[in-house]
C-alpha positions in Angstrom: 89.1 94.7 140.5 92.2 92.3 140.5 90.3 90.5 143.4 87.5 89.7 141.2 89.7 88.7 138.2 88.7 85.0 137.2 85.5 85.2 139.0 83.1 87.8 137.7 80.5 87.3 135.3 78.1 89.5 134.0 74.4 88.7 133.7 72.5 91.0 130.9 68.9 90.9 129.7 68.5 91.8 126.1 66.1 91.1 123.3 68.4 92.4 120.5 71.4 90.9 119.0 73.2 93.9 118.2 72.7 95.8 121.5 73.7 92.5 123.4 77.0 92.6 121.6 77.5 96.1 121.9 77.5 96.0 125.7 79.5 92.5 125.9 82.1 94.3 124.0 82.3 97.4 126.2 83.0 95.1 129.2 85.1 92.2 127.5 88.1 93.0 129.3 86.5 93.7 132.5 84.7 90.5 133.1 85.4 86.8 132.8 82.0 85.8 131.1 78.9 86.8 129.6 75.6 85.3 131.1 72.3 86.0 129.2 69.1 86.0 131.5 66.5 84.0 129.3 64.6 83.3 132.6 63.6 86.3 134.4 59.8 85.9 134.8 59.4 89.7 136.2 57.2 92.1 134.2 59.9 94.7 133.2 61.5 91.9 131.7 58.7 90.3 129.9 57.5 93.5 128.6 61.1 94.6 127.1 61.0 91.1 125.3 63.8 89.9 127.4 64.2 87.3 130.2 61.4 84.6 130.0 59.9 86.0 127.0 62.6 84.6 125.0 61.3 81.0 125.7 58.7 81.5 123.1 61.3 82.8 120.4 63.8 80.3 119.8 65.0 82.5 116.8 65.8 85.1 119.1 67.6 83.2 121.6 69.7 81.6 118.6 70.5 85.0 117.0 71.6 86.6 120.5 73.7 83.8 121.5 75.1 83.1 118.2 76.0 86.9 117.9 77.8 86.9 121.4 79.8 83.8 120.9 81.3 85.3 117.6 81.9 88.5 119.1 83.5 88.1 122.3 86.8 86.2 123.4 85.2 85.3 126.8 82.8 82.5 127.6 78.9 83.2 127.0 76.3 81.2 128.8 72.8 81.6 129.4 69.9 80.9 131.8 66.6 79.4 131.2 63.5 78.2 132.7 61.6 74.8 132.4 58.6 74.8 129.9 55.6 72.8 130.6 57.1 69.7 129.6 60.9 68.2 129.7 60.4 67.7 125.5 59.4 71.3 125.2 62.5 72.6 127.2 64.7 70.3 125.4 63.5 71.9 122.1 65.0 75.2 123.7 68.2 73.4 124.8 69.1 72.2 121.4 68.6 75.6 120.0 71.1 76.9 122.7 73.6 74.1 122.2 73.7 75.1 118.4 75.1 78.5 119.2 78.4 77.6 120.8 77.9 78.6 124.3 80.0 77.0 127.0 77.1 75.9 129.2 73.5 77.1 130.2 71.7 77.3 133.7 68.0 75.9 134.3 65.9 77.1 136.9 63.6 74.4 137.8 60.2 76.4 137.7 58.0 77.6 134.8 57.4 81.2 133.7 54.4 81.4 135.8 55.6 79.7 138.9 57.4 81.7 141.6 59.4 81.0 144.6 56.8 79.7 146.8 56.3 76.8 144.4 58.3 73.8 144.7 61.3 73.5 142.4 61.1 70.6 139.9 64.3 68.8 140.6 63.2 65.9 138.4 63.1 68.1 135.3 66.7 69.4 135.8 67.8 65.9 136.3 65.9 64.8 133.0 67.7 68.0 131.0 71.1 67.0 132.4 71.0 63.6 131.1 69.9 64.7 127.7 72.2 67.9 127.3 75.4 67.8 125.4 77.0 70.8 127.3 77.3 71.5 131.0 74.1 72.4 132.8 74.0 74.4 136.0 71.1 74.0 138.3 69.0 76.7 139.5 66.2 77.3 141.8 67.1 75.4 144.9 66.9 78.5 147.2 64.1 78.4 149.6 61.7 81.3 150.0 62.0 81.0 153.9 65.5 82.4 154.2 66.1 80.5 157.5 65.6 77.3 155.7 68.3 74.4 155.5 68.1 75.0 151.8 69.7 78.1 152.1 72.9 76.7 153.7 76.2 75.3 152.4 74.9 71.8 152.9 71.5 72.6 151.5 73.2 74.0 148.3 75.5 70.9 148.0 72.4 68.7 148.6 70.5 70.2 145.7 73.7 70.1 143.4 73.9 66.5 144.1 70.2 65.8 143.6 70.3 67.5 140.2 73.3 65.8 138.8 74.3 69.3 137.2 77.8 70.2 136.4 77.4 73.2 138.7 74.7 75.1 140.7 73.6 78.7 140.5 72.5 80.7 143.7 70.4 83.9 144.0 68.2 84.5 146.8 70.1 82.6 149.6 73.5 84.2 148.7 71.6 87.8 148.3 70.1 87.5 151.8 73.5 86.2 153.3 76.7 85.7 151.0 78.5 83.9 153.7 75.9 80.7 152.5 79.0 79.3 150.7 80.9 79.1 154.1 81.2 75.1 154.8 81.3 76.2 158.4 77.8 78.0 158.5 76.5 81.4 157.9 78.1 84.6 159.4 75.8 86.6 161.6 73.9 89.4 159.8 75.6 92.4 161.1 79.2 90.8 160.5 77.9 90.5 156.7 76.6 93.9 156.7 79.8 95.4 157.9 82.0 93.1 155.2 79.6 94.3 152.8 80.4 98.1 153.6 84.1 97.4 153.8 83.6 96.9 149.9 81.1 99.4 149.3 83.0 102.2 150.7 86.5 101.0 149.1 85.2 100.5 145.7 82.4 103.8 145.8 79.7 101.8 145.0 76.6 104.0 144.5 73.9 104.6 147.3 70.8 102.7 145.4 72.8 99.5 145.2 74.1 99.6 148.5 70.8 100.2 150.2 69.0 97.6 148.3 71.7 95.2 149.0 72.1 95.7 152.8 68.2 95.5 152.9 68.1 92.1 151.5 71.1 91.0 154.1 69.0 92.8 157.2 65.6 90.9 156.6 63.6 91.0 159.8 66.4 93.3 161.5 64.7 96.0 159.5 62.2 96.3 161.9 64.6 97.1 164.8 65.3 100.9 165.9 68.5 100.6 163.8 66.6 98.9 160.9 64.0 101.9 160.9 67.0 104.6 161.0 68.6 102.4 158.0 65.3 102.8 156.2 65.3 106.3 156.5 68.5 107.1 155.1 68.5 109.3 151.7 72.2 109.3 151.1 75.4 107.1 151.2 76.5 109.3 154.1 73.2 108.8 156.0 73.4 104.9 155.4 76.9 104.4 156.6 76.2 106.7 159.8 73.8 104.4 161.0 76.3 101.8 160.9 79.0 104.0 162.5 81.0 104.2 158.9 80.3 107.8 158.2 83.8 109.0 158.8 85.3 106.2 156.9 83.2 107.0 154.0 84.1 110.6 153.9 87.6 110.0 154.2 87.5 107.4 151.2 85.5 110.0 149.1 87.8 112.6 149.8 90.7 110.3 148.6 89.0 109.4 145.4 88.2 113.0 144.6 91.7 113.9 145.2 93.1 111.2 143.4 90.6 111.9 140.3 92.0 115.4 140.3 95.5 114.6 140.3 95.2 112.1 137.4 92.7 114.3 135.8 90.1 111.3 135.7 86.7 111.9 134.9 84.6 109.6 136.7 81.8 107.5 135.0 79.1 108.6 137.2 78.3 112.1 137.9 79.4 111.9 141.3 82.8 113.5 141.2 82.6 114.5 137.3 83.1 118.6 137.7 81.7 119.1 134.2 78.9 116.6 134.4 76.2 117.1 131.8 72.8 116.2 132.5 71.4 114.3 129.3 68.0 113.2 128.9 67.3 110.1 126.6 64.2 108.8 124.8 63.7 105.2 125.0 61.1 103.5 122.4 58.3 101.5 124.6 57.6 97.7 123.6 54.2 97.3 122.3 53.2 95.3 125.8 54.4 98.3 127.7 52.2 100.8 125.4 49.1 98.8 125.9 49.9 98.7 129.7 50.5 102.5 130.0 47.4 103.3 128.1 45.2 100.9 130.1 46.7 102.4 133.3 46.6 106.1 132.3 42.8 105.3 131.1 42.0 103.8 134.5 43.2 107.0 136.0 41.2 109.2 133.8 38.0 107.1 134.7 38.7 107.5 138.5 38.8 111.1 137.8 35.6 111.0 135.9 36.9 112.8 133.0 35.6 112.3 129.3 38.4 111.3 126.9 39.9 113.9 124.9 42.8 114.1 122.3 45.2 114.4 125.1 44.3 111.1 126.8 46.6 108.2 126.2 44.0 106.2 124.2 43.6 109.3 121.8 47.1 110.8 121.4 49.1 110.3 118.4 51.3 107.2 118.4 54.5 109.6 118.3 53.4 110.9 121.6 53.0 107.5 123.3 55.6 105.3 121.9 58.6 106.7 123.6 59.4 107.9 127.5 62.1 110.5 128.2 64.5 108.9 130.8 67.1 110.3 132.9 68.8 109.2 136.0 67.7 111.5 138.7 67.3 109.9 142.2 64.9 111.6 144.7 66.9 112.9 147.7 64.5 114.5 150.3 66.9 116.7 152.0 67.7 118.6 148.7 64.3 120.1 149.2 63.5 122.7 152.3 60.2 123.9 151.2 56.8 122.5 150.6 56.1 124.3 147.5 59.9 123.3 146.4 59.2 119.5 146.1 59.2 118.2 142.7 55.5 117.0 142.4 54.1 119.9 143.8 55.9 122.2 141.4 55.0 120.5 138.6 51.6 120.5 139.4 51.4 124.0 140.0 53.0 124.5 136.6 50.1 122.5 134.8 47.6 124.4 136.7 49.0 127.7 135.6 48.9 126.5 132.1 45.2 125.0 132.1 46.9 121.4 131.3 45.4 118.2 133.0 47.1 117.6 136.3 50.4 115.1 136.1 49.4 111.1 136.4 51.9 108.5 137.7 51.8 105.0 137.2 54.2 102.9 139.3 56.2 99.9 139.1 57.1 98.0 141.9 60.2 95.2 141.9 60.8 93.6 145.1 60.8 96.4 147.9 62.0 99.3 145.3 59.7 101.3 143.0 60.2 103.5 139.6 57.5 105.7 138.2 56.4 107.1 135.0 54.4 110.4 134.9 52.2 111.6 132.0 52.4 115.2 131.4 50.4 116.7 128.6 50.8 113.6 126.7 54.4 113.0 127.2 55.9 110.3 129.5 59.0 110.9 131.7 61.0 108.5 133.9 63.9 108.4 136.5 66.1 105.6 135.9 66.7 105.3 139.7 65.0 102.6 141.8 63.3 104.3 145.0 62.5 102.9 148.3 58.9 103.7 148.0 56.0 105.0 145.6 56.1 108.5 146.7 59.9 108.8 146.3 59.6 107.1 142.9 56.9 109.5 141.9 59.1 112.5 143.2 61.8 111.1 141.0 59.7 111.1 137.8 58.7 114.5 138.4 62.3 115.9 138.5 62.8 114.5 135.0 59.5 116.1 133.7 60.7 119.3 135.4 64.0 119.4 133.8 62.8 118.2 130.1 60.0 120.8 130.2 62.4 123.6 131.0 60.4 124.1 134.4 63.3 123.6 136.5 66.9 122.3 135.6 68.4 119.3 137.6 71.1 120.5 139.8 74.3 119.0 138.6 75.8 119.2 142.2 72.7 117.1 143.5 74.4 114.1 141.2 78.1 115.1 141.8 77.7 114.6 145.5 74.3 113.0 146.6 75.4 113.8 150.3 74.8 117.6 149.7 71.9 119.1 151.3 
């Protein structure tokens, strides 16, 4: 939007120069900079060869950043983590500097350290003194959301101590975006309603809104209001908890009417009258292949089954090196009868066809979940992150049902997630 112009940087995770360039060129006119995350230590990043995994592959770092700098007209930056020593970190820094990026952020923890570990401010200081381009300090937020580190004064103190050109803030800002106010942080509910102003006006997706509000609420999730919020399954449910349902409906009606008047096809399924549900196949990385094989083998052992040709460790590579993905969030209100629930329907189908029952492996990131289901040697996943493990398994079952021709996804459920 015009309000964001001049202030919006898109951070991407990538392990491939060509894909990075493709994405950057798609959004080049809509953002003011591209940042490559080369510091994320989460499993999903490492398994995909992204994030902190790149710190072990300086050749890939150089290839990705060089390609981006040469391909877009907007500034390119990146974020890394420190290595075991400043000397090893500086080896990576020199590679980064050779690519032509404008600046780089350095998180003051190693790949194996987590937020509860102290940030190595001294390491950032040493890197700042040796770097030839601006350094952005990162990692100063405290794991205690009420810590003085997570305040305007705390951020400025961390910035000054590191000597960096700037500072990057993640957790503290995610918990309360008003952390940048010199006069102090705004009350939680004030921040929630301010966020909902933007979410409703710009038609944010439900999954993103729920995750963000969850971060802001913190311990308020344990209140009666918080519990109603956690049980919300649609954007309309969520807004109703905060007394904003009518405002949401009016805004969505306006967007729908405007889209029809201008003959605009939405980039999301929500208001696209001719939306098509298109599954896509994703190649698994070697770490993912090994992880899924190990986890499914563990499930096989738990169920005391002998390994057969259909087990993950025995199937052909063609059947195990890819997963079929779709964006299919699970909305409980869409399923009235128990027998209609995706997991139940999928289990019934496998039993009727004398196949092994479906098996689920779930990944957790913070407080959201995503599952992969194995059915007859094939893997299926939903791209939506769900609020709990059960919902994540249901979402992956929806994808399997659709791709196996058992029950197609109802496009109406994706056009309007509020529809029961």
